[in-house]
C-alpha positions in Angstrom: -14.5 44.3 19.2 -16.1 41.4 21.3 -14.3 39.1 22.6 -14.9 35.9 21.2 -17.5 33.4 24.1 -18.7 30.1 23.9 -21.9 31.5 24.0 -22.2 32.8 20.5 -24.4 31.7 18.1 -21.8 31.0 16.0 -22.5 33.9 12.9 -19.7 35.8 14.1 -16.2 36.0 12.3 -13.7 33.3 13.4 -15.8 31.0 14.6 -15.0 28.1 12.5 -17.3 25.0 13.9 -19.6 23.2 13.4 -22.1 20.4 14.6 -24.0 19.8 10.5 -22.7 16.3 9.8 -23.3 18.6 5.8 -20.4 20.3 7.5 -18.3 17.7 8.7 -18.6 15.8 6.0 -16.5 17.6 3.3 -14.3 14.7 1.8 -17.0 11.4 1.7 -16.9 8.5 3.1 -13.4 6.6 2.7 -12.8 4.2 0.7 -14.1 0.6 0.4 -11.5 -1.4 2.7 -12.0 -4.6 1.1 -9.6 -5.2 -1.9 -9.6 -8.8 -2.8 -7.7 -9.0 -5.7 -7.4 -11.5 -8.7 -5.1 -14.4 -7.4 -4.4 -15.1 -11.6 -3.6 -12.0 -11.7 -1.6 -11.7 -8.9 0.0 -15.0 -9.4 1.4 -13.4 -12.8 3.1 -11.0 -11.7 4.6 -12.4 -9.0 5.7 -15.1 -11.4 7.3 -12.8 -13.1 9.3 -10.8 -11.4 10.3 -14.1 -10.3 12.0 -15.0 -13.6 13.3 -11.6 -14.7 14.7 -12.1 -10.7 16.5 -15.5 -11.3 16.8 -15.0 -15.2 20.0 -11.9 -14.1 22.9 -12.3 -13.6 23.5 -9.5 -10.5 20.2 -7.3 -9.3 18.2 -6.6 -12.1 16.9 -2.4 -11.3 18.0 0.4 -9.4 18.4 0.7 -5.5 15.2 2.5 -5.5 12.6 -0.1 -7.5 14.5 -3.7 -5.7 13.6 -1.5 -2.6 10.0 -1.7 -4.0 9.8 -5.6 -5.1 11.7 -6.6 -1.6 9.1 -4.5 0.2 5.7 -5.4 -1.9 6.4 -8.8 -3.6 5.7 -10.9 -0.1 2.9 -8.6 0.6 1.2 -9.3 -2.6 1.5 -12.5 -2.3 -1.2 -12.6 0.4 -3.5 -12.7 -2.7 -2.7 -16.0 -3.3 -3.6 -18.9 -0.8 -0.9 -19.7 1.9 1.0 -22.4 1.1 1.3 -21.1 -2.9 2.1 -17.4 -1.6 4.9 -18.6 1.0 6.7 -21.3 -1.7 6.5 -18.0 -3.6 8.5 -15.5 -1.0 10.4 -17.8 -0.3 12.2 -18.1 -3.8 11.8 -14.6 -3.9 14.3 -13.6 -1.0 16.5 -16.9 -1.8 17.2 -15.5 -5.2 17.8 -12.3 -4.0 20.5 -13.6 -1.2 21.9 -14.6 -4.1 21.6 -11.2 -6.5 23.2 -10.2 -3.0 25.8 -12.5 -3.2 27.2 -11.9 -6.3 
């Protein structure tokens, strides 16, 4: 069996490197990173989540879902104007604090 050499023509078994651009892009281009959320949809969903928290006498979500909303709610608010986003974040944080103390 011949030893593998860097000088090979790439045809021998075990040579997996290619400089062909078509071979380098196996999965196509990366997904677009320019997601523009609809502020009305974001606002409606955040208000619904906040209303559910306000109406609850205790944590309205199972622990895993509550953890999810603690992370996602502030991120979703990024789709709104800065002042409105901050008001919603503060209101949600206050509700979480209230629910945690209950």
